[in-house]
C-alpha positions, -999 to +999 in steps of 0.1 A: +392+375-680+378+341-689+382+329-653+365+360-640+336+357-665+331+320-658+333+326-620+306+353-623+283+330-642+289+297-624+297+310-588+260+314-579+256+277-586+285+268-562+310+262-590+344+277-585+365+286-616+402+292-614+430+289-639+467+282-639+493+302-658+521+277-660+557+285-668+584+260-678+579+226-661+606+200-664+588+173-684+601+148-710+588+171-737+609+200-724+639+178-723+633+168-760+630+204-770+663+213-753+681+184-769+668+195-803+688+227-800+721+209-801+732+224-768+707+214-742+728+227-713+732+262-727+695+262-737+685+255-702+708+282-688+693+308-713+657+298-706+660+300-669+681+331-667+651+354-665+633+334-639+640+345-603+643+309-591+667+301-620+653+267-627+623+249-642+594+238-620+586+202-614+554+184-622+552+177-584+553+214-576+525+220-601+505+191-587+508+202-551+495+237-558+468+225-580+456+200-553+454+229-528+435+252-552+410+223-560+406+213-524+379+225-499+408+245-482+405+270-511+367+271-511+366+309-512+390+312-541+373+318-574+380+337-606+417+337-600+446+329-623+473+312-602+508+316-617+532+287-613+562+301-631+591+305-606+584+343-604+588+349-642+557+370-646+565+407-642+530+422-640+500+418-618 
């Protein structure tokens, strides 16, 4: 609701507000967390099992979508939460 509330307040001034709900992205930090479990391969298998794409996202995938949402090409998009999670979210 924060994105909707901010969009309501700032939209009349021409300011678009959107948000990203990000799932697991393959970063150095995520690799460190997997390694800390003692069995990084099994941890990755378990963590991606419930994601329809069965993998982590990449920083590049996040960046490409963010660039589109922030661009003039998405100038009529406001008050939205964009999910970048490989399909993991199970509700609307």
